[in-house]
C-alpha positions as CSV (number, residue, x, y, z in Angstrom):
1,M,120.2,72.5,72.8
2,D,120.1,72.0,69.2
3,G,121.4,73.9,66.3
4,N,117.8,74.7,65.6
5,T,117.3,77.2,68.4
6,T,117.1,80.7,67.5
7,A,117.8,83.8,69.2
8,F,114.5,84.4,69.6
9,E,113.8,81.6,71.5
10,L,116.3,82.3,74.1
11,A,115.2,85.5,74.4
12,F,111.6,84.4,75.2
13,L,113.2,81.9,77.8
14,V,115.2,84.7,78.8
15,L,111.9,87.0,79.3
16,Y,110.0,84.1,81.2
17,A,112.6,83.5,83.6
18,T,113.1,87.1,84.6
19,L,109.3,87.3,84.7
20,L,109.2,84.6,87.3
21,V,112.1,85.8,89.4
22,F,109.6,89.1,90.1
23,L,106.6,87.4,90.6
24,S,108.5,85.0,92.8
25,V,109.8,88.3,94.7
26,Y,106.2,89.7,95.8
27,G,104.8,86.1,96.0
28,G,108.0,85.6,98.3
29,H,107.0,88.1,100.3
30,R,103.9,87.2,101.8
31,Y,106.1,84.9,103.0
32,Y,108.0,87.3,104.9
33,L,104.4,88.6,106.2
34,A,103.3,85.7,107.8
35,W,106.7,85.3,109.0
36,L,106.0,89.0,110.4
37,Y,103.2,88.2,111.7
38,K,103.8,85.2,113.9
39,R,106.5,86.8,115.6
40,H,104.9,90.1,116.6
41,K,101.1,88.5,116.9
42,K,101.4,88.2,121.2
43,N,102.6,92.1,120.9
44,P,98.9,93.5,121.0
45,W,98.1,97.5,121.4
46,V,97.2,98.6,125.3
47,P,95.5,102.3,126.0
48,K,98.1,104.3,127.9
49,A,95.6,105.1,130.4
50,R,91.5,105.6,130.3
51,Y,89.6,109.1,129.9
52,E,88.5,110.5,133.1
53,E,86.1,112.4,130.9
54,L,85.3,111.5,127.8
55,P,86.3,113.4,124.7
56,I,83.8,114.9,121.7
57,V,84.1,112.3,118.8
58,T,82.1,113.4,115.3
59,I,81.2,110.2,113.6
60,Q,81.2,110.9,109.3
61,L,79.0,109.0,107.4
62,P,80.1,109.9,103.7
63,M,77.5,108.3,101.1
64,Y,76.8,108.4,97.2
65,N,73.5,106.7,96.2
66,E,73.0,104.6,98.8
67,M,69.2,104.0,99.0
68,Y,69.7,100.0,99.9
69,V,71.5,100.7,103.0
70,A,71.5,104.4,104.1
71,E,68.9,103.8,107.1
72,R,71.0,100.7,108.4
73,L,73.8,103.0,108.8
74,I,72.6,105.6,110.3
75,E,70.6,103.6,113.0
76,A,73.5,102.0,114.1
77,T,75.7,104.8,114.2
78,C,72.8,106.1,116.3
79,G,73.3,102.6,118.4
80,I,76.8,103.3,119.2
81,R,77.3,103.4,123.4
82,Y,78.6,106.7,124.3
83,P,77.3,110.3,125.6
84,R,74.8,111.9,123.9
85,E,76.6,115.8,124.2
86,K,79.5,113.8,123.5
87,L,78.4,112.3,120.6
88,E,78.1,114.3,117.0
89,I,76.9,112.3,113.5
90,Q,77.7,114.1,109.9
91,V,75.7,112.3,107.2
92,L,77.6,113.6,104.4
93,D,75.7,112.7,101.3
94,D,76.5,113.5,97.5
95,S,73.5,111.6,96.6
96,T,71.3,112.4,93.7
97,D,68.7,109.8,93.8
98,K,66.0,108.8,96.1
99,T,68.8,108.5,98.9
100,V,68.7,112.2,99.6
101,E,65.1,111.5,100.6
102,I,65.5,108.6,103.0
103,A,68.5,109.9,104.1
104,S,66.8,113.4,105.7
105,A,64.2,111.3,107.0
106,A,66.2,109.1,108.9
107,V,68.5,112.3,110.0
108,A,65.3,114.1,111.3
109,A,63.4,111.3,112.9
110,W,66.6,110.5,114.7
111,R,67.4,114.4,115.6
112,A,64.1,114.6,117.2
113,K,64.9,111.8,119.6
114,G,67.9,113.8,120.8
115,F,70.7,112.8,119.0
116,D,73.2,115.3,118.0
117,I,73.0,114.1,114.4
118,H,73.1,116.5,110.8
119,Y,72.9,116.1,107.1
120,I,75.0,117.6,104.7
121,H,74.1,117.3,101.1
122,R,76.5,118.4,98.2
123,S,74.9,119.2,94.9
124,D,79.0,119.7,93.8
125,R,80.9,116.2,94.0
126,T,84.4,117.8,94.2
127,G,86.8,115.5,95.6
128,F,83.9,113.0,95.9
129,K,84.6,110.9,99.2
130,A,88.0,113.2,99.7
131,G,85.4,115.9,99.2
132,A,82.4,114.5,101.5
133,L,84.9,114.1,104.6
134,A,86.8,117.7,104.3
135,K,83.5,119.3,103.7
136,G,82.0,117.9,107.1
137,L,85.4,119.0,108.9
138,E,84.7,122.3,108.3
139,T,82.0,122.0,111.1
140,A,83.0,118.9,112.9
141,K,83.2,119.8,116.7
142,G,84.6,116.6,117.8
143,E,88.6,116.0,118.5
144,F,88.2,112.8,117.0
145,V,87.0,111.8,114.0
146,G,85.2,108.1,113.0
147,V,84.5,107.1,109.3
148,F,81.8,104.8,108.1
149,D,81.2,103.7,104.9
150,A,77.8,103.2,103.7
151,D,77.6,99.4,103.7
152,F,78.8,99.1,107.3
153,V,76.8,97.9,110.5
154,P,78.9,99.9,113.5
155,Q,78.4,97.9,116.8
156,P,77.6,99.2,120.0
157,D,80.9,99.2,121.2
158,F,83.4,100.7,118.8
159,L,83.9,104.0,120.9
160,E,84.3,102.0,124.1
161,R,87.2,100.3,122.3
162,T,88.8,102.3,120.3
163,V,89.0,106.2,121.8
164,D,90.9,104.9,125.0
165,F,94.4,104.7,122.5
166,F,94.1,108.5,121.9
167,T,95.4,108.8,125.7
168,D,98.8,108.4,124.2
169,P,99.3,112.0,122.5
170,R,101.2,110.0,119.3
171,I,98.6,108.1,118.1
172,G,96.7,109.8,115.1
173,M,94.8,106.8,114.1
174,V,92.9,103.4,115.3
175,Q,91.4,101.1,112.6
176,V,89.7,97.7,113.4
177,R,89.0,94.9,111.3
178,W,86.6,94.4,108.7
179,D,83.6,91.5,109.3
180,H,81.6,90.0,106.7
181,L,78.0,90.2,107.2
182,N,77.7,88.2,103.5
183,R,80.2,86.1,103.7
184,D,78.6,83.0,102.7
185,Y,76.2,84.4,100.1
186,N,78.1,83.1,97.3
187,L,81.4,82.1,95.9
188,L,82.5,85.1,94.8
189,T,81.6,86.7,98.7
190,R,83.4,83.7,100.1
191,A,86.7,84.4,97.7
192,Q,86.5,88.5,99.0
193,A,86.1,87.4,102.0
194,V,89.2,85.5,102.9
195,M,91.3,87.9,100.8
196,L,90.0,90.4,103.3
197,D,91.1,88.0,106.0
198,G,94.0,88.2,105.1
199,H,94.9,92.0,104.6
200,F,93.9,93.1,107.9
201,I,94.4,89.4,110.0
202,I,97.7,89.1,108.7
203,E,99.2,92.4,106.5
204,H,98.0,94.8,109.1
205,T,98.9,93.3,112.2
206,A,102.6,92.4,110.8
207,R,103.1,95.8,109.9
208,N,101.5,97.6,112.6
209,R,102.7,95.2,115.4
210,S,106.4,95.3,113.9
211,G,106.9,99.1,113.2
212,R,105.9,99.5,109.9
213,F,103.5,101.4,108.1
214,F,100.2,99.9,107.7
215,N,97.0,102.1,106.2
216,F,93.4,103.4,107.3
217,N,91.0,101.7,105.1
218,G,88.5,104.7,104.6
219,T,85.9,102.8,107.0
220,A,85.5,101.3,110.5
221,G,88.4,103.8,112.0
222,V,88.9,106.9,114.7
223,W,91.5,109.8,113.6
224,R,92.9,112.3,115.6
225,R,91.6,115.8,113.9
226,T,94.7,117.2,114.6
227,T,96.6,114.3,113.1
228,I,94.6,114.7,109.6
229,D,95.1,118.8,109.5
230,E,99.1,117.8,110.4
231,A,99.5,115.8,107.4
232,G,97.7,118.1,104.9
233,G,94.0,117.3,105.0
234,W,91.9,114.9,102.8
235,Q,93.4,115.0,99.0
236,H,91.8,113.8,96.1
237,D,94.2,113.5,93.7
238,T,94.1,109.4,94.0
239,L,91.4,107.5,94.2
240,T,92.4,106.1,97.5
241,E,92.6,109.1,99.7
242,D,92.8,107.0,102.8
243,L,96.2,105.3,102.0
244,D,97.2,108.4,100.8
245,L,96.9,110.4,104.3
246,S,97.6,107.2,106.1
247,Y,101.2,107.8,104.6
248,R,101.4,111.5,104.9
249,A,100.7,111.2,108.6
250,Q,103.0,108.3,109.5
251,I,105.8,109.7,107.5
252,A,105.0,112.9,109.8
253,G,105.7,111.0,112.9
254,W,101.9,109.6,113.9
255,Q,101.6,106.0,115.3
256,F,99.0,104.3,114.2
257,V,97.0,101.5,116.1
258,F,95.0,98.2,114.7
259,L,92.8,96.3,116.3
260,P,92.3,92.9,115.1
261,D,89.9,91.9,117.2
262,V,87.5,94.9,117.3
263,L,85.3,93.6,114.5
264,A,83.5,96.3,112.4
265,P,80.5,94.1,109.9
266,A,79.9,95.2,106.3
267,E,79.0,93.8,102.8
268,V,81.1,92.9,100.4
269,P,80.2,93.1,96.7
270,V,78.0,90.2,95.5
271,E,78.2,90.6,92.0
272,M,81.1,90.5,89.6
273,N,81.1,93.6,88.2
274,S,80.9,95.5,91.3
275,F,83.8,93.6,92.6
276,K,85.8,94.5,89.5
277,S,85.5,97.9,90.2
278,Q,85.9,98.5,93.9
279,Q,89.7,96.3,93.3
280,H,90.3,98.5,90.1
281,R,89.8,102.2,92.3
282,W,92.1,100.2,95.2
283,A,94.9,99.2,92.7
284,K,94.9,102.5,90.5
285,G,94.5,104.2,93.6
286,S,97.7,102.7,95.2
287,I,99.9,103.2,91.9
288,Q,98.9,106.5,92.2
289,T,99.6,106.6,95.7
290,A,103.2,105.0,94.9
291,R,104.4,107.3,92.5
292,K,103.4,110.6,94.7
293,L,105.1,109.2,97.6
294,L,107.3,106.7,96.9
295,G,110.2,109.3,96.2
296,L,109.4,111.1,100.0
297,I,109.6,108.3,101.7
298,W,113.0,106.9,100.2
299,R,114.5,110.2,100.7
300,S,113.4,110.7,104.4
301,K,115.1,109.5,107.6
302,L,112.8,106.4,108.1
303,P,114.6,103.0,108.8
304,L,115.2,100.9,105.7
305,G,112.9,98.2,107.0
306,V,109.9,100.9,107.0
307,K,111.2,102.1,103.6
308,A,111.1,98.3,102.0
309,E,107.8,97.8,103.7
310,S,106.4,100.6,102.5
311,F,107.8,99.7,98.5
312,F,106.0,96.4,98.5
313,H,102.9,97.6,100.2
314,L,102.5,100.3,97.6
315,T,103.7,99.1,94.3
316,N,102.1,95.1,95.2
317,N,99.6,95.6,92.8
318,L,102.4,95.9,89.8
319,A,102.7,92.2,90.1
320,Y,99.2,91.9,88.0
321,L,101.1,93.7,85.1
322,L,103.6,91.2,85.3
323,M,101.3,88.3,85.6
324,V,99.2,89.6,82.2
325,V,102.7,89.4,80.3
326,L,103.0,85.9,81.9
327,C,99.9,85.0,80.7
328,A,101.1,85.9,76.9
329,I,103.9,83.9,76.8
330,L,103.4,80.9,79.3
331,P,101.9,78.2,76.7
332,A,104.4,79.3,74.2
333,S,107.1,78.8,76.5
334,I,106.1,75.3,77.2
335,A,106.5,74.3,73.6
336,I,109.7,76.1,73.2
337,R,110.8,74.5,76.1
338,H,109.8,71.2,74.9
339,K,111.6,71.7,71.4
340,L,114.5,72.2,73.1
341,Q,114.6,68.8,74.3
342,V,116.1,70.2,77.8
343,P,114.9,68.2,80.7
344,A,115.5,70.7,83.3
345,L,114.4,73.9,81.5
346,M,110.4,71.8,82.3
347,W,110.9,72.4,85.9
348,L,111.4,75.9,85.3
349,D,107.8,76.9,87.3
350,L,108.4,75.1,89.9
351,P,110.4,77.6,91.8
352,A,108.1,80.2,91.1
353,F,105.3,78.3,92.0
354,L,106.9,77.3,95.4
355,L,107.6,81.0,95.7
356,S,104.8,82.4,94.1
357,T,100.9,80.4,94.1
358,V,102.1,78.4,97.5
359,S,103.2,81.4,99.4
360,I,100.0,82.9,98.9
361,G,98.1,80.1,99.5
362,Y,99.8,79.5,102.8
363,F,99.8,83.2,104.0
364,Y,95.8,82.7,103.5
365,Y,95.8,79.6,105.0
366,V,97.6,81.1,108.2
367,C,95.1,83.9,108.1
368,Q,92.0,81.6,108.0
369,R,93.5,79.6,111.2
370,E,94.2,82.4,113.1
371,A,90.5,83.6,112.5
372,G,89.5,80.5,114.2
373,V,88.3,78.6,110.8
374,S,89.0,74.3,110.8
375,R,92.0,73.5,108.6
376,R,89.6,71.7,106.7
377,N,87.7,74.7,105.7
378,A,90.6,76.9,105.7
379,V,92.1,74.8,102.4
380,K,88.5,74.6,101.2
381,Y,88.3,77.6,99.5
382,L,92.1,78.1,98.2
383,P,92.1,77.4,94.8
384,V,88.9,79.5,94.3
385,V,90.8,82.3,96.0
386,L,94.0,82.1,94.0
387,S,92.1,81.9,90.8
388,V,90.3,85.0,91.8
389,G,93.5,86.9,92.0
390,I,94.6,85.5,88.6
391,G,91.4,86.1,87.0
392,M,91.6,89.7,88.3
393,C,94.8,90.6,86.4
394,I,93.4,92.0,83.2
395,N,91.2,94.5,85.1
396,N,93.6,95.5,87.7
397,T,96.5,95.8,85.0
398,R,94.1,98.0,83.4
399,A,94.1,100.0,86.6
400,V,97.9,99.8,86.9
401,I,98.5,101.5,83.2
402,E,96.0,104.1,84.1
403,A,97.6,105.2,87.0
404,L,101.3,104.9,85.7
405,V,100.4,107.1,82.4
406,G,98.6,109.5,84.6
407,Y,94.9,108.9,82.9
408,Q,92.4,110.5,85.3
409,T,89.2,108.7,86.6
410,G,86.1,109.6,88.7
411,F,86.0,108.0,91.9
412,T,83.4,104.9,90.7
413,R,81.5,103.7,94.3
414,T,80.7,100.1,94.3
415,P,77.1,99.6,94.4
416,K,75.5,98.0,98.0
417,Y,72.0,96.2,98.3
418,G,71.8,95.6,101.7
419,V,72.3,91.7,101.3
420,T,72.9,89.7,104.2
421,Q,71.9,86.5,104.0
422,A,72.2,83.3,101.6
423,G,69.8,83.0,99.4
424,D,68.4,86.8,98.9
425,A,68.1,87.8,95.2
426,T,66.9,91.0,95.8
427,W,70.3,92.4,94.3
428,K,69.0,91.3,91.2
429,Q,65.7,93.0,90.6
430,H,67.9,96.5,91.7
431,T,68.6,97.8,88.9
432,R,69.1,101.4,89.7
433,Y,72.6,100.9,90.5
434,H,73.8,99.2,87.3
435,L,77.7,99.5,86.0
436,K,78.8,100.2,82.8
437,R,79.5,97.6,80.5
438,D,83.0,97.5,79.4
439,W,85.7,95.5,77.3
440,T,87.5,93.3,80.3
441,P,85.6,90.2,80.0
442,L,85.7,89.5,76.1
443,V,89.6,90.1,76.9
444,E,88.8,87.5,80.0
445,L,86.9,84.8,77.9
446,G,89.3,85.1,75.7
447,L,92.4,83.9,77.7
448,G,90.0,81.5,79.7
449,I,90.0,79.8,75.8
450,Y,93.2,80.2,75.5
451,F,93.9,78.5,78.4
452,T,91.8,75.4,77.8
453,Y,94.3,74.9,75.0
454,A,97.3,75.4,77.2
455,V,95.8,72.9,80.0
456,Y,96.0,70.4,77.2
457,A,99.1,71.4,76.0
458,S,101.0,71.1,79.0
459,I,99.8,67.6,79.4
460,E,100.8,66.9,75.9
461,Y,104.3,68.0,76.8
462,G,104.8,66.9,79.9
463,A,105.4,69.9,81.9
464,W,103.3,69.0,85.1
465,T,104.8,71.7,87.3
466,A,103.2,74.1,85.1
467,F,99.7,72.1,85.2
468,P,98.4,73.6,88.5
469,F,99.2,77.4,87.0
470,M,97.4,76.1,83.6
471,L,94.1,75.1,85.7
472,M,94.1,78.0,87.9
473,F,94.6,80.5,85.1
474,Q,91.9,78.8,83.0
475,F,89.6,78.7,85.8
476,G,90.0,81.9,87.4
477,F,89.4,83.8,83.4
478,M,86.6,81.6,82.6
479,Y,84.5,82.3,85.8
480,M,85.2,86.4,86.0
481,S,84.7,86.4,82.2
482,M,81.3,84.5,82.5
483,M,80.4,85.9,85.5
484,S,80.5,89.2,84.4
485,L,79.1,88.6,81.1
486,W,76.2,86.8,82.4
487,Q,75.2,89.5,85.2
488,T,75.1,92.6,82.9
489,R,72.9,90.3,80.5
490,R,70.6,89.5,83.2
491,R,70.8,93.4,84.2
492,T,70.9,94.6,80.4
493,A,67.3,92.5,80.1
494,Q,65.8,93.3,83.6
495,S,66.5,97.6,82.5
496,L,64.3,97.1,78.9
């Protein structure tokens, strides 16, 4: 280093290195989950016994303004193979639009066919989805309670493949894996499908079969009614009531089962703003749950491995906050390292690249191979998946900060349009469920332009280990911002 190096420049590099270390820890955790998965994937759950007399099951269908998918959900739920006298269906509708007429008419039609199906409408949305589920439990007949969100299509064998696990009195919840009705609709849905596959195939399987905690995902699962009650019931002080209840139940000693081979098809968001809204809710809710329960978890007598994995699970979205700071200083760090003329410093990014970006890429590659995808196709969309993950950091950092400072917001639903086939553009004409525009796409656009310069600077200064980061940051921010701005402009024009 030369004599012109300032204390500020040194402090700047220390901050940069510190951020890389923390991000590498969270990235390296993906390697750990992949290892844990491979170690335990051949230890599947099997029912302890079979019911001689099937129990009564209530299936709850919470919805809010779901006029495009309500009938599909109700029809599919009535198609579940189970004795009619043992199956109750509750349509929990908080809607304020035509969904009320559509859903109530569908319920009446199926009730006339002999199904025990009920329409429950709330004009007061207190508690949002958690409040609707709790309201339904007040009159539910079932010893066990299944839940399906409006974008799902329950399969006929859903209860046949789940209910017998409850013959073990220790089992409190059974979750099945999400499948994707519109996986191949566009680039965004493909990226989401890979990300969700990683969450279910690798994360859920690894945690569940190794004895760690995992969570009910709000839908496509069955609860023991007693478990919900003993864990404190549905609460709405977080935006992820499913994650919150899951942890409270497991802390209380209940065991959960994840069935990766049982699929529940669902529709993933086809437009960027809906996807970002969904991710914002999930990120904010996870940090709210961490604030609520991590202290209780660490003070408990749970095994250290369970506590540590719970920490990484609940705080994983903090990495977005670190990434935003990294975004702001990454290009400047390259210029400072070039000025210092210490060749080794230009390789500072390599360990972080291997422990963060490469680890995440490996994580998603493993999940796609486990899902039966060819090697070529498993690699094909990894750059897009990684870039989308990076591009989400502004949206999700906003969610994390709101959760950390205790800023309360309502439950924002993710619009569903009944889109399943590639090329189906009918959702573009659906203007009823527009989301409000906000400022994040403009910040993402600014960062995209900023990283366009950074790509050039990394080449100019010979910072080749940082070059892949720069490209992914540039594409991620540009893709996020341009899709958000384009779709918002298009929908605004249609509404005029």
